[in-house]
C-alpha positions as CSV (number, residue, x, y, z in Angstrom):
1,X,-39.3,26.1,18.6
2,X,-39.1,23.5,16.1
3,X,-36.8,20.3,16.5
4,X,-34.0,19.8,14.2
5,X,-34.0,16.4,12.4
6,X,-31.1,15.0,10.7
7,X,-32.2,13.5,7.4
8,X,-29.7,10.9,5.7
9,X,-29.9,10.5,2.1
10,X,-27.9,7.5,0.8
11,X,-26.3,8.2,-2.6
12,X,-26.9,5.7,-5.4
13,X,-23.3,5.9,-6.2
14,X,-22.3,4.6,-2.8
15,X,-24.9,1.7,-3.0
16,X,-23.7,0.8,-6.4
17,X,-20.0,0.9,-5.2
18,X,-20.9,-1.3,-2.3
19,X,-22.7,-3.7,-4.2
20,X,-19.8,-3.9,-6.8
21,X,-17.4,-4.4,-3.9
22,X,-19.6,-7.3,-2.5
23,X,-19.6,-8.9,-6.1
24,X,-15.9,-8.7,-6.3
25,X,-15.3,-10.2,-2.9
26,X,-17.8,-13.2,-3.8
27,X,-15.9,-13.7,-7.2
28,X,-18.9,-12.5,-9.2
29,X,-17.2,-9.4,-10.6
30,X,-14.0,-8.7,-12.6
31,X,-11.2,-7.5,-10.3
32,X,-10.3,-3.8,-10.2
33,X,-7.2,-2.9,-12.3
34,X,-5.0,0.2,-12.6
35,X,-2.5,1.0,-15.3
36,X,0.8,2.3,-13.8
37,X,4.1,2.9,-15.3
38,X,6.6,0.1,-14.3
39,X,9.0,2.8,-13.3
40,X,6.6,3.8,-10.5
41,X,6.0,0.2,-9.3
42,X,9.5,-1.4,-9.4
43,X,11.2,0.9,-7.0
44,X,8.4,0.3,-4.4
45,X,8.5,-3.4,-4.9
46,X,12.3,-3.4,-4.6
47,X,11.9,-1.4,-1.2
48,X,9.3,-3.9,-0.1
49,X,11.5,-6.8,-0.9
50,X,14.5,-5.3,0.7
51,X,12.7,-4.5,3.9
52,X,10.8,-7.8,4.0
53,X,7.5,-6.3,4.1
54,X,4.8,-8.8,5.3
55,X,2.1,-7.3,2.9
56,X,4.1,-8.2,-0.1
57,X,3.3,-12.1,0.7
58,X,-0.3,-11.2,0.5
59,X,0.0,-10.6,-3.4
60,X,2.5,-13.3,-4.1
61,X,0.0,-15.4,-6.1
62,X,-1.7,-12.5,-7.9
63,X,-1.5,-12.4,-11.7
64,X,0.4,-9.4,-13.1
65,X,0.0,-8.4,-16.8
66,X,3.0,-7.1,-18.7
67,X,3.9,-6.1,-22.1
68,X,5.1,-9.0,-24.3
69,X,8.3,-7.4,-25.1
70,X,9.2,-7.0,-21.4
71,X,8.3,-10.4,-20.8
72,X,10.8,-11.6,-23.6
73,X,13.5,-9.3,-22.2
74,X,12.9,-10.9,-18.7
75,X,13.1,-14.5,-20.1
76,X,16.4,-13.6,-21.8
77,X,17.8,-12.1,-18.7
78,X,16.7,-15.0,-16.6
79,X,18.6,-17.4,-19.0
80,X,21.8,-15.1,-19.0
81,X,21.5,-14.9,-15.1
82,X,21.2,-18.7,-14.6
83,X,24.1,-19.4,-17.0
84,X,26.3,-17.0,-15.0
85,X,25.4,-18.8,-11.8
């Protein structure tokens, strides 16, 4: 009777993925980004703020890229809001 042997083959993809992650952690690689509709993000962020979720603080200093038109609207809203206060 022959003995069964388990052979493990490492995928090149998983090796590449691990190397990319190590580069990202070391600051040698571009950070991962994902394009998401604002309508999907805002309700989740609002809930996180309302429920004082600790994980939100972990991202407080992260940079977020937004559309220039939205930025203009937010600046105008900020000015209106500060005048009303």
